[in-house]
All heavy atoms as a GROMACS GRO file, in nm:
protein
  622
    1MET      N    1   0.568  -1.114  -0.312
    1MET     CA    2   0.595  -1.075  -0.448
    1MET      C    3   0.480  -1.125  -0.535
    1MET      O    4   0.436  -1.239  -0.521
    1MET     CB    5   0.727  -1.134  -0.495
    1MET     CG    6   0.757  -1.100  -0.640
    1MET     SD    7   0.911  -1.170  -0.697
    1MET     CE    8   1.017  -1.035  -0.657
    2THR      N    9   0.434  -1.037  -0.621
    2THR     CA   10   0.325  -1.069  -0.713
    2THR      C   11   0.376  -1.063  -0.856
    2THR      O   12   0.440  -0.965  -0.895
    2THR     CB   13   0.208  -0.971  -0.695
    2THR    OG1   14   0.167  -0.972  -0.559
    2THR    CG2   15   0.091  -1.009  -0.783
    3THR      N   16   0.347  -1.166  -0.932
    3THR     CA   17   0.384  -1.170  -1.074
    3THR      C   18   0.260  -1.212  -1.154
    3THR      O   19   0.158  -1.248  -1.097
    3THR     CB   20   0.497  -1.271  -1.100
    3THR    OG1   21   0.452  -1.400  -1.059
    3THR    CG2   22   0.623  -1.234  -1.024
    4GLY      N   23   0.272  -1.208  -1.285
    4GLY     CA   24   0.162  -1.254  -1.370
    4GLY      C   25   0.041  -1.164  -1.370
    4GLY      O   26  -0.071  -1.211  -1.388
    5ILE      N   27   0.062  -1.033  -1.348
    5ILE     CA   28  -0.052  -0.941  -1.348
    5ILE      C   29  -0.075  -0.888  -1.489
    5ILE      O   30   0.015  -0.889  -1.574
    5ILE     CB   31  -0.030  -0.825  -1.249
    5ILE    CG1   32   0.097  -0.748  -1.281
    5ILE    CG2   33  -0.025  -0.878  -1.108
    5ILE    CD1   34   0.120  -0.631  -1.188
    6ARG      N   35  -0.194  -0.842  -1.514
    6ARG     CA   36  -0.227  -0.784  -1.645
    6ARG      C   37  -0.172  -0.643  -1.656
    6ARG      O   38  -0.160  -0.573  -1.556
    6ARG     CB   39  -0.378  -0.778  -1.664
    6ARG     CG   40  -0.440  -0.912  -1.682
    6ARG     CD   41  -0.583  -0.894  -1.722
    6ARG     NE   42  -0.665  -0.977  -1.634
    6ARG     CZ   43  -0.794  -0.970  -1.627
    6ARG    NH1   44  -0.860  -0.883  -1.698
    6ARG    NH2   45  -0.860  -1.048  -1.546
    7ALA      N   46  -0.144  -0.601  -1.776
    7ALA     CA   47  -0.095  -0.465  -1.800
    7ALA      C   48  -0.200  -0.364  -1.757
    7ALA      O   49  -0.320  -0.391  -1.760
    7ALA     CB   50  -0.061  -0.447  -1.947
    8GLY      N   51  -0.154  -0.246  -1.715
    8GLY     CA   52  -0.245  -0.142  -1.671
    8GLY      C   53  -0.169  -0.013  -1.645
    8GLY      O   54  -0.068   0.013  -1.710
    9TYR      N   55  -0.216   0.065  -1.549
    9TYR     CA   56  -0.154   0.192  -1.516
    9TYR      C   57  -0.120   0.196  -1.368
    9TYR      O   58  -0.196   0.147  -1.285
    9TYR     CB   59  -0.247   0.308  -1.551
    9TYR     CG   60  -0.266   0.323  -1.700
    9TYR    CD1   61  -0.370   0.258  -1.766
    9TYR    CD2   62  -0.178   0.398  -1.775
    9TYR    CE1   63  -0.386   0.269  -1.902
    9TYR    CE2   64  -0.192   0.411  -1.911
    9TYR     CZ   65  -0.297   0.345  -1.974
    9TYR     OH   66  -0.310   0.356  -2.109
   10LEU      N   67  -0.005   0.257  -1.335
   10LEU     CA   68   0.037   0.266  -1.196
   10LEU      C   69  -0.058   0.350  -1.112
   10LEU      O   70  -0.082   0.321  -0.996
   10LEU     CB   71   0.179   0.323  -1.186
   10LEU     CG   72   0.288   0.230  -1.236
   10LEU    CD1   73   0.421   0.303  -1.241
   10LEU    CD2   74   0.298   0.108  -1.148
   11ARG      N   75  -0.107   0.455  -1.172
   11ARG     CA   76  -0.208   0.540  -1.109
   11ARG      C   77  -0.312   0.573  -1.216
   11ARG      O   78  -0.289   0.553  -1.334
   11ARG     CB   79  -0.146   0.667  -1.055
   11ARG     CG   80  -0.042   0.634  -0.949
   11ARG     CD   81  -0.005   0.751  -0.868
   11ARG     NE   82   0.097   0.710  -0.773
   11ARG     CZ   83   0.102   0.752  -0.651
   11ARG    NH1   84   0.016   0.839  -0.608
   11ARG    NH2   85   0.197   0.712  -0.570
   12LYS      N   86  -0.422   0.627  -1.174
   12LYS     CA   87  -0.531   0.653  -1.267
   12LYS      C   88  -0.487   0.736  -1.388
   12LYS      O   89  -0.526   0.709  -1.500
   12LYS     CB   90  -0.644   0.724  -1.192
   12LYS     CG   91  -0.777   0.714  -1.258
   12LYS     CD   92  -0.885   0.768  -1.168
   12LYS     CE   93  -1.020   0.733  -1.222
   12LYS     NZ   94  -1.127   0.774  -1.136
   13ASN      N   95  -0.403   0.835  -1.364
   13ASN     CA   96  -0.356   0.920  -1.473
   13ASN      C   97  -0.204   0.908  -1.490
   13ASN      O   98  -0.138   1.000  -1.534
   13ASN     CB   99  -0.393   1.066  -1.447
   13ASN     CG  100  -0.329   1.118  -1.320
   13ASN    OD1  101  -0.270   1.042  -1.242
   13ASN    ND2  102  -0.340   1.247  -1.297
   14GLY      N  103  -0.148   0.791  -1.454
   14GLY     CA  104  -0.003   0.777  -1.450
   14GLY      C  105   0.056   0.693  -1.560
   14GLY      O  106  -0.003   0.673  -1.666
   15TYR      N  107   0.176   0.640  -1.531
   15TYR     CA  108   0.252   0.561  -1.626
   15TYR      C  109   0.190   0.422  -1.642
   15TYR      O  110   0.138   0.364  -1.548
   15TYR     CB  111   0.396   0.544  -1.578
   15TYR     CG  112   0.474   0.672  -1.577
   15TYR    CD1  113   0.502   0.736  -1.458
   15TYR    CD2  114   0.520   0.727  -1.695
   15TYR    CE1  115   0.574   0.854  -1.456
   15TYR    CE2  116   0.592   0.845  -1.695
   15TYR     CZ  117   0.619   0.908  -1.575
   15TYR     OH  118   0.689   1.023  -1.574
   16PRO      N  119   0.203   0.366  -1.762
   16PRO     CA  120   0.155   0.229  -1.782
   16PRO      C  121   0.254   0.129  -1.725
   16PRO      O  122   0.370   0.162  -1.702
   16PRO     CB  123   0.148   0.217  -1.934
   16PRO     CG  124   0.250   0.312  -1.984
   16PRO     CD  125   0.252   0.426  -1.886
   17TYR      N  126   0.207   0.008  -1.700
   17TYR     CA  127   0.296  -0.103  -1.667
   17TYR      C  128   0.258  -0.222  -1.754
   17TYR      O  129   0.145  -0.234  -1.800
   17TYR     CB  130   0.293  -0.138  -1.518
   17TYR     CG  131   0.160  -0.184  -1.464
   17TYR    CD1  132   0.120  -0.317  -1.475
   17TYR    CD2  133   0.075  -0.096  -1.401
   17TYR    CE1  134  -0.001  -0.360  -1.425
   17TYR    CE2  135  -0.046  -0.138  -1.350
   17TYR     CZ  136  -0.084  -0.270  -1.363
   17TYR     OH  137  -0.204  -0.311  -1.314
   18SER      N  138   0.355  -0.308  -1.778
   18SER     CA  139   0.335  -0.420  -1.870
   18SER      C  140   0.299  -0.547  -1.794
   18SER      O  141   0.298  -0.550  -1.671
   18SER     CB  142   0.462  -0.443  -1.952
   18SER     OG  143   0.563  -0.496  -1.869
   19ASP      N  144   0.275  -0.654  -1.869
   19ASP     CA  145   0.246  -0.783  -1.806
   19ASP      C  146   0.373  -0.850  -1.753
   19ASP      O  147   0.366  -0.958  -1.694
   19ASP     CB  148   0.174  -0.875  -1.904
   19ASP     CG  149   0.252  -0.899  -2.031
   19ASP    OD1  150   0.357  -0.836  -2.052
   19ASP    OD2  151   0.206  -0.984  -2.110
   20LYS      N  152   0.489  -0.786  -1.769
   20LYS     CA  153   0.615  -0.836  -1.715
   20LYS      C  154   0.649  -0.773  -1.579
   20LYS      O  155   0.756  -0.793  -1.525
   20LYS     CB  156   0.728  -0.810  -1.814
   20LYS     CG  157   0.712  -0.885  -1.946
   20LYS     CD  158   0.825  -0.856  -2.038
   20LYS     CE  159   0.818  -0.925  -2.171
   20LYS     NZ  160   0.701  -0.995  -2.209
   21THR      N  161   0.555  -0.698  -1.525
   21THR     CA  162   0.574  -0.626  -1.400
   21THR      C  163   0.572  -0.721  -1.280
   21THR      O  164   0.496  -0.817  -1.277
   21THR     CB  165   0.463  -0.521  -1.383
   21THR    OG1  166   0.471  -0.430  -1.491
   21THR    CG2  167   0.476  -0.445  -1.253
   22THR      N  168   0.657  -0.690  -1.182
   22THR     CA  169   0.651  -0.758  -1.052
   22THR      C  170   0.628  -0.652  -0.944
   22THR      O  171   0.681  -0.542  -0.952
   22THR     CB  172   0.781  -0.836  -1.020
   22THR    OG1  173   0.890  -0.744  -1.016
   22THR    CG2  174   0.807  -0.944  -1.122
   23VAL      N  175   0.548  -0.689  -0.846
   23VAL     CA  176   0.517  -0.600  -0.734
   23VAL      C  177   0.558  -0.671  -0.605
   23VAL      O  178   0.518  -0.785  -0.580
   23VAL     CB  179   0.367  -0.565  -0.729
   23VAL    CG1  180   0.335  -0.477  -0.610
   23VAL    CG2  181   0.323  -0.499  -0.858
   24THR      N  182   0.639  -0.603  -0.525
   24THR     CA  183   0.683  -0.657  -0.397
   24THR      C  184   0.637  -0.562  -0.287
   24THR      O  185   0.655  -0.440  -0.299
   24THR     CB  186   0.837  -0.671  -0.392
   24THR    OG1  187   0.879  -0.747  -0.505
   24THR    CG2  188   0.882  -0.738  -0.265
   25GLU      N  189   0.575  -0.616  -0.182
   25GLU     CA  190   0.528  -0.534  -0.071
   25GLU      C  191   0.595  -0.579   0.058
   25GLU      O  192   0.612  -0.698   0.082
   25GLU     CB  193   0.376  -0.544  -0.055
   25GLU     CG  194   0.301  -0.475  -0.167
   25GLU     CD  195   0.152  -0.478  -0.144
   25GLU    OE1  196   0.097  -0.585  -0.114
   25GLU    OE2  197   0.090  -0.371  -0.156
   26TYR      N  198   0.629  -0.480   0.140
   26TYR     CA  199   0.688  -0.504   0.271
   26TYR      C  200   0.600  -0.437   0.376
   26TYR      O  201   0.556  -0.324   0.358
   26TYR     CB  202   0.830  -0.446   0.279
   26TYR     CG  203   0.926  -0.511   0.184
   26TYR    CD1  204   0.953  -0.453   0.060
   26TYR    CD2  205   0.990  -0.629   0.217
   26TYR    CE1  206   1.041  -0.513  -0.028
   26TYR    CE2  207   1.080  -0.689   0.130
   26TYR     CZ  208   1.104  -0.631   0.008
   26TYR     OH  209   1.192  -0.691  -0.080
   27TYR      N  210   0.576  -0.508   0.485
   27TYR     CA  211   0.495  -0.458   0.596
   27TYR      C  212   0.585  -0.448   0.718
   27TYR      O  213   0.642  -0.549   0.762
   27TYR     CB  214   0.377  -0.550   0.625
   27TYR     CG  215   0.281  -0.561   0.508
   27TYR    CD1  216   0.304  -0.652   0.406
   27TYR    CD2  217   0.171  -0.479   0.501
   27TYR    CE1  218   0.216  -0.661   0.298
   27TYR    CE2  219   0.083  -0.487   0.395
   27TYR     CZ  220   0.106  -0.579   0.294
   27TYR     OH  221   0.020  -0.588   0.188
   28ASP      N  222   0.598  -0.328   0.772
   28ASP     CA  223   0.682  -0.306   0.890
   28ASP      C  224   0.599  -0.241   1.000
   28ASP      O  225   0.522  -0.149   0.974
   28ASP     CB  226   0.800  -0.215   0.856
   28ASP     CG  227   0.891  -0.276   0.752
   28ASP    OD1  228   0.945  -0.385   0.780
   28ASP    OD2  229   0.907  -0.216   0.645
   29ARG      N  230   0.616  -0.289   1.122
   29ARG     CA  231   0.549  -0.230   1.237
   29ARG      C  232   0.656  -0.172   1.329
   29ARG      O  233   0.755  -0.238   1.358
   29ARG     CB  234   0.469  -0.334   1.313
   29ARG     CG  235   0.394  -0.274   1.428
   29ARG     CD  236   0.297  -0.372   1.489
   29ARG     NE  237   0.233  -0.305   1.600
   29ARG     CZ  238   0.221  -0.358   1.720
   29ARG    NH1  239   0.268  -0.478   1.745
   29ARG    NH2  240   0.161  -0.290   1.816
   30THR      N  241   0.634  -0.048   1.370
   30THR     CA  242   0.729   0.016   1.460
   30THR      C  243   0.658   0.067   1.584
   30THR      O  244   0.541   0.105   1.579
   30THR     CB  245   0.799   0.137   1.392
   30THR    OG1  246   0.700   0.235   1.360
   30THR    CG2  247   0.871   0.095   1.265
   31ASN      N  248   0.729   0.066   1.694
   31ASN     CA  249   0.681   0.124   1.820
   31ASN      C  250   0.777   0.237   1.856
   31ASN      O  251   0.897   0.213   1.876
   31ASN     CB  252   0.678   0.018   1.930
   31ASN     CG  253   0.573  -0.087   1.903
   31ASN    OD1  254   0.460  -0.054   1.871
   31ASN    ND2  255   0.611  -0.212   1.914
   32GLU      N  256   0.724   0.358   1.862
   32GLU     CA  257   0.806   0.475   1.890
   32GLU      C  258   0.824   0.493   2.041
   32GLU      O  259   0.748   0.439   2.121
   32GLU     CB  260   0.743   0.599   1.828
   32GLU     CG  261   0.721   0.589   1.679
   32GLU     CD  262   0.849   0.571   1.600
   32GLU    OE1  263   0.951   0.629   1.639
   32GLU    OE2  264   0.846   0.498   1.500
   33THR      N  265   0.923   0.572   2.078
   33THR     CA  266   0.952   0.596   2.219
   33THR      C  267   0.840   0.671   2.290
   33THR      O  268   0.826   0.660   2.411
   33THR     CB  269   1.084   0.673   2.236
   33THR    OG1  270   1.076   0.795   2.160
   33THR    CG2  271   1.201   0.591   2.186
   34ASN      N  272   0.758   0.746   2.214
   34ASN     CA  273   0.647   0.819   2.276
   34ASN      C  274   0.522   0.733   2.290
   34ASN      O  275   0.417   0.782   2.331
   34ASN     CB  276   0.616   0.946   2.197
   34ASN     CG  277   0.564   0.916   2.058
   34ASN    OD1  278   0.561   0.802   2.015
   34ASN    ND2  279   0.525   1.020   1.987
   35GLY      N  280   0.530   0.605   2.251
   35GLY     CA  281   0.416   0.515   2.264
   35GLY      C  282   0.336   0.494   2.138
   35GLY      O  283   0.248   0.409   2.133
   36ASP      N  284   0.364   0.571   2.032
   36ASP     CA  285   0.293   0.555   1.906
   36ASP      C  286   0.333   0.423   1.840
   36ASP      O  287   0.447   0.379   1.848
   36ASP     CB  288   0.325   0.668   1.809
   36ASP     CG  289   0.264   0.800   1.850
   36ASP    OD1  290   0.178   0.800   1.939
   36ASP    OD2  291   0.302   0.904   1.792
   37SER      N  292   0.236   0.361   1.773
   37SER     CA  293   0.260   0.238   1.699
   37SER      C  294   0.220   0.263   1.554
   37SER      O  295   0.111   0.313   1.527
   37SER     CB  296   0.178   0.125   1.760
   37SER     OG  297   0.200   0.006   1.690
   38TRP      N  298   0.308   0.230   1.460
   38TRP     CA  299   0.286   0.255   1.318
   38TRP      C  300   0.301   0.127   1.237
   38TRP      O  301   0.382   0.041   1.270
   38TRP     CB  302   0.388   0.355   1.265
   38TRP     CG  303   0.373   0.493   1.318
   38TRP    CD1  304   0.418   0.542   1.437
   38TRP    CD2  305   0.307   0.602   1.254
   38TRP    NE1  306   0.385   0.673   1.452
   38TRP    CE2  307   0.316   0.714   1.340
   38TRP    CE3  308   0.242   0.617   1.134
   38TRP    CZ2  309   0.262   0.837   1.308
   38TRP    CZ3  310   0.188   0.740   1.102
   38TRP    CH2  311   0.199   0.849   1.188
   39VAL      N  312   0.224   0.117   1.129
   39VAL     CA  313   0.244   0.014   1.027
   39VAL      C  314   0.280   0.088   0.898
   39VAL      O  315   0.208   0.180   0.857
   39VAL     CB  316   0.118  -0.073   1.006
   39VAL    CG1  317   0.136  -0.165   0.886
   39VAL    CG2  318   0.087  -0.153   1.130
   40VAL      N  319   0.390   0.047   0.837
   40VAL     CA  320   0.435   0.110   0.713
   40VAL      C  321   0.432   0.004   0.604
   40VAL      O  322   0.493  -0.102   0.617
   40VAL     CB  323   0.579   0.167   0.727
   40VAL    CG1  324   0.624   0.232   0.597
   40VAL    CG2  325   0.586   0.264   0.842
   41VAL      N  326   0.357   0.032   0.497
   41VAL     CA  327   0.349  -0.058   0.382
   41VAL      C  328   0.431   0.003   0.269
   41VAL      O  329   0.400   0.113   0.222
   41VAL     CB  330   0.203  -0.079   0.336
   41VAL    CG1  331   0.197  -0.175   0.218
   41VAL    CG2  332   0.117  -0.127   0.451
   42THR      N  333   0.538  -0.066   0.228
   42THR     CA  334   0.624  -0.020   0.120
   42THR      C  335   0.598  -0.108  -0.002
   42THR      O  336   0.605  -0.230   0.008
   42THR     CB  337   0.772  -0.028   0.160
   42THR    OG1  338   0.790   0.047   0.280
   42THR    CG2  339   0.861   0.028   0.050
   43THR      N  340   0.567  -0.046  -0.114
   43THR     CA  341   0.538  -0.117  -0.238
   43THR      C  342   0.644  -0.082  -0.341
   43THR      O  343   0.670   0.036  -0.367
   43THR     CB  344   0.399  -0.079  -0.292
   43THR    OG1  345   0.302  -0.102  -0.189
   43THR    CG2  346   0.363  -0.158  -0.415
   44ILE      N  347   0.703  -0.185  -0.401
   44ILE     CA  348   0.807  -0.167  -0.503
   44ILE      C  349   0.759  -0.232  -0.632
   44ILE      O  350   0.729  -0.352  -0.635
   44ILE     CB  351   0.940  -0.229  -0.458
   44ILE    CG1  352   0.984  -0.169  -0.324
   44ILE    CG2  353   1.046  -0.211  -0.566
   44ILE    CD1  354   1.103  -0.237  -0.262
   45VAL      N  355   0.752  -0.151  -0.738
   45VAL     CA  356   0.708  -0.199  -0.869
   45VAL      C  357   0.827  -0.201  -0.962
   45VAL      O  358   0.895  -0.099  -0.979
   45VAL     CB  359   0.596  -0.108  -0.926
   45VAL    CG1  360   0.552  -0.157  -1.063
   45VAL    CG2  361   0.478  -0.101  -0.831
   46ASN      N  362   0.853  -0.317  -1.022
   46ASN     CA  363   0.959  -0.331  -1.122
   46ASN      C  364   0.894  -0.366  -1.255
   46ASN      O  365   0.816  -0.461  -1.263
   46ASN     CB  366   1.055  -0.444  -1.084
   46ASN     CG  367   1.143  -0.406  -0.969
   46ASN    OD1  368   1.222  -0.315  -0.981
   46ASN    ND2  369   1.129  -0.475  -0.858
   47ASP      N  370   0.927  -0.290  -1.359
   47ASP     CA  371   0.876  -0.319  -1.494
   47ASP      C  372   0.988  -0.291  -1.593
   47ASP      O  373   1.024  -0.176  -1.617
   47ASP     CB  374   0.754  -0.233  -1.525
   47ASP     CG  375   0.694  -0.264  -1.661
   47ASP    OD1  376   0.739  -0.359  -1.727
   47ASP    OD2  377   0.601  -0.192  -1.701
   48PRO      N  378   1.042  -0.394  -1.657
   48PRO     CA  379   1.151  -0.374  -1.751
   48PRO      C  380   1.107  -0.307  -1.881
   48PRO      O  381   1.191  -0.257  -1.956
   48PRO     CB  382   1.201  -0.516  -1.777
   48PRO     CG  383   1.085  -0.604  -1.749
   48PRO     CD  384   1.009  -0.535  -1.640
   49VAL      N  385   0.979  -0.302  -1.908
   49VAL     CA  386   0.930  -0.245  -2.034
   49VAL      C  387   0.914  -0.093  -2.023
   49VAL      O  388   0.964  -0.018  -2.108
   49VAL     CB  389   0.796  -0.311  -2.076
   49VAL    CG1  390   0.740  -0.246  -2.201
   49VAL    CG2  391   0.814  -0.461  -2.095
   50TYR      N  392   0.844  -0.045  -1.921
   50TYR     CA  393   0.810   0.098  -1.913
   50TYR      C  394   0.889   0.178  -1.810
   50TYR      O  395   0.893   0.300  -1.819
   50TYR     CB  396   0.661   0.115  -1.882
   50TYR     CG  397   0.570   0.074  -1.994
   50TYR    CD1  398   0.488  -0.037  -1.982
   50TYR    CD2  399   0.567   0.145  -2.113
   50TYR    CE1  400   0.404  -0.076  -2.085
   50TYR    CE2  401   0.484   0.108  -2.217
   50TYR     CZ  402   0.402  -0.003  -2.202
   50TYR     OH  403   0.320  -0.041  -2.304
   51LEU      N  404   0.947   0.113  -1.711
   51LEU     CA  405   1.014   0.187  -1.604
   51LEU      C  406   1.166   0.173  -1.614
   51LEU      O  407   1.217   0.061  -1.627
   51LEU     CB  408   0.968   0.138  -1.467
   51LEU     CG  409   0.820   0.153  -1.436
   51LEU    CD1  410   0.787   0.090  -1.300
   51LEU    CD2  411   0.778   0.299  -1.437
   52ALA      N  412   1.237   0.285  -1.605
   52ALA     CA  413   1.384   0.283  -1.606
   52ALA      C  414   1.439   0.247  -1.468
   52ALA      O  415   1.553   0.205  -1.456
   52ALA     CB  416   1.437   0.419  -1.650
   53GLN      N  417   1.359   0.266  -1.363
   53GLN     CA  418   1.400   0.230  -1.227
   53GLN      C  419   1.275   0.189  -1.150
   53GLN      O  420   1.163   0.201  -1.198
   53GLN     CB  421   1.467   0.348  -1.158
   53GLN     CG  422   1.380   0.471  -1.141
   53GLN     CD  423   1.457   0.589  -1.087
   53GLN    OE1  424   1.578   0.595  -1.098
   53GLN    NE2  425   1.388   0.682  -1.026
   54GLU      N  426   1.295   0.139  -1.029
   54GLU     CA  427   1.183   0.094  -0.947
   54GLU      C  428   1.090   0.211  -0.912
   54GLU      O  429   1.135   0.323  -0.891
   54GLU     CB  430   1.234   0.033  -0.817
   54GLU     CG  431   1.316  -0.092  -0.836
   54GLU     CD  432   1.375  -0.142  -0.706
   54GLU    OE1  433   1.400  -0.061  -0.615
   54GLU    OE2  434   1.396  -0.264  -0.696
   55PHE      N  435   0.961   0.182  -0.906
   55PHE     CA  436   0.861   0.278  -0.861
   55PHE      C  437   0.826   0.238  -0.719
   55PHE      O  438   0.770   0.132  -0.694
   55PHE     CB  439   0.739   0.272  -0.952
   55PHE     CG  440   0.628   0.365  -0.913
   55PHE    CD1  441   0.638   0.501  -0.940
   55PHE    CD2  442   0.514   0.318  -0.850
   55PHE    CE1  443   0.536   0.588  -0.905
   55PHE    CE2  444   0.412   0.404  -0.815
   55PHE     CZ  445   0.423   0.538  -0.842
   56ILE      N  446   0.862   0.323  -0.622
   56ILE     CA  447   0.848   0.290  -0.481
   56ILE      C  448   0.752   0.387  -0.414
   56ILE      O  449   0.767   0.508  -0.428
   56ILE     CB  450   0.985   0.294  -0.409
   56ILE    CG1  451   1.082   0.198  -0.476
   56ILE    CG2  452   0.969   0.262  -0.261
   56ILE    CD1  453   1.224   0.208  -0.426
   57THR      N  454   0.655   0.332  -0.342
   57THR     CA  455   0.565   0.414  -0.263
   57THR      C  456   0.556   0.353  -0.123
   57THR      O  457   0.582   0.235  -0.104
   57THR     CB  458   0.423   0.420  -0.322
   57THR    OG1  459   0.371   0.287  -0.332
   57THR    CG2  460   0.422   0.485  -0.458
   58SER      N  461   0.520   0.438  -0.025
   58SER     CA  462   0.498   0.387   0.110
   58SER      C  463   0.376   0.455   0.169
   58SER      O  464   0.348   0.572   0.140
   58SER     CB  465   0.621   0.407   0.198
   58SER     OG  466   0.644   0.543   0.219
   59THR      N  467   0.305   0.380   0.249
   59THR     CA  468   0.186   0.429   0.316
   59THR      C  469   0.202   0.403   0.465
   59THR      O  470   0.245   0.295   0.504
   59THR     CB  471   0.060   0.358   0.262
   59THR    OG1  472   0.059   0.369   0.120
   59THR    CG2  473  -0.066   0.419   0.318
   60HIS      N  474   0.167   0.502   0.545
   60HIS     CA  475   0.186   0.493   0.690
   60HIS      C  476   0.050   0.493   0.760
   60HIS      O  477  -0.037   0.574   0.726
   60HIS     CB  478   0.267   0.612   0.741
   60HIS     CG  479   0.399   0.627   0.672
   60HIS    ND1  480   0.411   0.671   0.543
   60HIS    CD2  481   0.524   0.600   0.714
   60HIS    CE1  482   0.538   0.673   0.509
   60HIS    NE2  483   0.609   0.630   0.611
   61PHE      N  484   0.034   0.403   0.857
   61PHE     CA  485  -0.089   0.395   0.935
   61PHE      C  486  -0.053   0.403   1.082
   61PHE      O  487   0.028   0.324   1.131
   61PHE     CB  488  -0.162   0.263   0.909
   61PHE     CG  489  -0.202   0.244   0.766
   61PHE    CD1  490  -0.121   0.173   0.679
   61PHE    CD2  491  -0.320   0.298   0.718
   61PHE    CE1  492  -0.157   0.155   0.546
   61PHE    CE2  493  -0.358   0.280   0.586
   61PHE     CZ  494  -0.275   0.208   0.499
   62LYS      N  495  -0.115   0.496   1.152
   62LYS     CA  496  -0.089   0.512   1.296
   62LYS      C  497  -0.202   0.448   1.375
   62LYS      O  498  -0.320   0.471   1.348
   62LYS     CB  499  -0.081   0.661   1.333
   62LYS     CG  500  -0.052   0.686   1.479
   62LYS     CD  501  -0.044   0.835   1.506
   62LYS     CE  502  -0.027   0.863   1.654
   62LYS     NZ  503  -0.028   1.006   1.681
   63LYS      N  504  -0.166   0.366   1.472
   63LYS     CA  505  -0.265   0.302   1.557
   63LYS      C  506  -0.324   0.407   1.650
   63LYS      O  507  -0.253   0.480   1.717
   63LYS     CB  508  -0.202   0.190   1.638
   63LYS     CG  509  -0.302   0.116   1.723
   63LYS     CD  510  -0.236   0.003   1.799
   63LYS     CE  511  -0.338  -0.068   1.886
   63LYS     NZ  512  -0.275  -0.175   1.964
   64GLN      N  513  -0.457   0.411   1.653
   64GLN     CA  514  -0.525   0.506   1.741
   64GLN      C  515  -0.538   0.447   1.881
   64GLN      O  516  -0.529   0.327   1.901
   64GLN     CB  517  -0.664   0.538   1.686
   64GLN     CG  518  -0.660   0.611   1.555
   64GLN     CD  519  -0.799   0.646   1.507
   64GLN    OE1  520  -0.897   0.587   1.548
   64GLN    NE2  521  -0.808   0.743   1.419
   65ALA      N  522  -0.562   0.536   1.976
   65ALA     CA  523  -0.585   0.491   2.113
   65ALA      C  524  -0.709   0.401   2.117
   65ALA      O  525  -0.790   0.401   2.025
   65ALA     CB  526  -0.604   0.612   2.204
   66ASP      N  527  -0.726   0.327   2.223
   66ASP     CA  528  -0.837   0.232   2.235
   66ASP      C  529  -0.969   0.296   2.196
   66ASP      O  530  -1.013   0.394   2.255
   66ASP     CB  531  -0.847   0.178   2.378
   66ASP     CG  532  -0.727   0.092   2.412
   66ASP    OD1  533  -0.664   0.041   2.319
   66ASP    OD2  534  -0.698   0.078   2.532
   67ALA      N  535  -1.032   0.240   2.094
   67ALA     CA  536  -1.166   0.279   2.046
   67ALA      C  537  -1.175   0.424   1.996
   67ALA      O  538  -1.283   0.471   1.967
   67ALA     CB  539  -1.272   0.253   2.151
   68ALA      N  540  -1.063   0.494   1.984
   68ALA     CA  541  -1.067   0.630   1.933
   68ALA      C  542  -1.106   0.629   1.785
   68ALA      O  543  -1.047   0.560   1.704
   68ALA     CB  544  -0.932   0.699   1.950
   69GLY      N  545  -1.211   0.702   1.750
   69GLY     CA  546  -1.255   0.708   1.611
   69GLY      C  547  -1.331   0.584   1.567
   69GLY      O  548  -1.358   0.567   1.449
   70TRP      N  549  -1.363   0.496   1.659
   70TRP     CA  550  -1.431   0.371   1.625
   70TRP      C  551  -1.567   0.370   1.692
   70TRP      O  552  -1.578   0.361   1.813
   70TRP     CB  553  -1.346   0.254   1.672
   70TRP     CG  554  -1.405   0.120   1.649
   70TRP    CD1  555  -1.458   0.037   1.745
   70TRP    CD2  556  -1.420   0.050   1.526
   70TRP    NE1  557  -1.504  -0.078   1.688
   70TRP    CE2  558  -1.481  -0.073   1.553
   70TRP    CE3  559  -1.387   0.081   1.395
   70TRP    CZ2  560  -1.510  -0.166   1.454
   70TRP    CZ3  561  -1.415  -0.012   1.297
   70TRP    CH2  562  -1.475  -0.134   1.326
   71ASN      N  563  -1.670   0.380   1.613
   71ASN     CA  564  -1.806   0.381   1.666
   71ASN      C  565  -1.896   0.306   1.569
   71ASN      O  566  -1.977   0.366   1.498
   71ASN     CB  567  -1.854   0.526   1.687
   71ASN     CG  568  -1.989   0.530   1.756
   71ASN    OD1  569  -2.032   0.433   1.816
   71ASN    ND2  570  -2.058   0.642   1.744
   72PRO      N  571  -1.884   0.173   1.564
   72PRO     CA  572  -1.964   0.097   1.469
   72PRO      C  573  -2.112   0.103   1.502
   72PRO      O  574  -2.152   0.107   1.620
   72PRO     CB  575  -1.910  -0.046   1.482
   72PRO     CG  576  -1.849  -0.050   1.617
   72PRO     CD  577  -1.800   0.088   1.645
   73GLN      N  578  -2.195   0.106   1.400
   73GLN     CA  579  -2.340   0.110   1.416
   73GLN      C  580  -2.400  -0.007   1.338
   73GLN      O  581  -2.349  -0.043   1.232
   73GLN     CB  582  -2.396   0.242   1.360
   73GLN     CG  583  -2.342   0.366   1.427
   73GLN     CD  584  -2.388   0.378   1.570
   73GLN    OE1  585  -2.501   0.351   1.603
   73GLN    NE2  586  -2.296   0.419   1.658
   74PRO      N  587  -2.507  -0.064   1.388
   74PRO     CA  588  -2.571  -0.174   1.314
   74PRO      C  589  -2.634  -0.121   1.185
   74PRO      O  590  -2.677  -0.006   1.178
   74PRO     CB  591  -2.678  -0.226   1.412
   74PRO     CG  592  -2.702  -0.113   1.504
   74PRO     CD  593  -2.574  -0.037   1.514
   75CYS      N  594  -2.637  -0.206   1.085
   75CYS     CA  595  -2.700  -0.171   0.959
   75CYS      C  596  -2.852  -0.169   0.978
   75CYS      O  597  -2.907  -0.246   1.055
   75CYS     CB  598  -2.665  -0.272   0.850
   75CYS     SG  599  -2.491  -0.277   0.815
   76THR      N  600  -2.916  -0.081   0.905
   76THR     CA  601  -3.061  -0.076   0.910
   76THR      C  602  -3.114  -0.087   0.768
   76THR      O  603  -3.061  -0.030   0.674
   76THR     CB  604  -3.112   0.056   0.972
   76THR    OG1  605  -3.059   0.165   0.895
   76THR    CG2  606  -3.066   0.070   1.116
   77ALA      N  607  -3.220  -0.166   0.753
   77ALA     CA  608  -3.284  -0.181   0.622
   77ALA      C  609  -3.386  -0.070   0.605
   77ALA      O  610  -3.459  -0.036   0.697
   77ALA     CB  611  -3.351  -0.317   0.613
   78ARG      N  612  -3.391  -0.014   0.489
   78ARG     CA  613  -3.488   0.092   0.462
   78ARG      C  614  -3.582   0.052   0.355
   78ARG      O  615  -3.559  -0.011   0.264
   78ARG     CB  616  -3.415   0.221   0.423
   78ARG     CG  617  -3.336   0.273   0.539
   78ARG     CD  618  -3.271   0.404   0.499
   78ARG     NE  619  -3.182   0.444   0.608
   78ARG     CZ  620  -3.193   0.558   0.671
   78ARG    NH1  621  -3.286   0.644   0.638
   78ARG    NH2  622  -3.110   0.589   0.764
   0.00000   0.00000   0.00000
């Protein structure tokens, strides 16, 4: 849980939030029967000033197979 944040906007073009806002995040990992592994981040924003109810979002991340999509390269100076 995060408190004591400065007032701002929930999204770039969205609703404002006040300095009385609290943000709670939950991290859940699931393993599906087909072998997929997921991490779900759920964010709950409470603001008694601007929001009539909680603002809830979730983001899902799927674990890729070993090294799939991962090809790091060394940095080069130009």
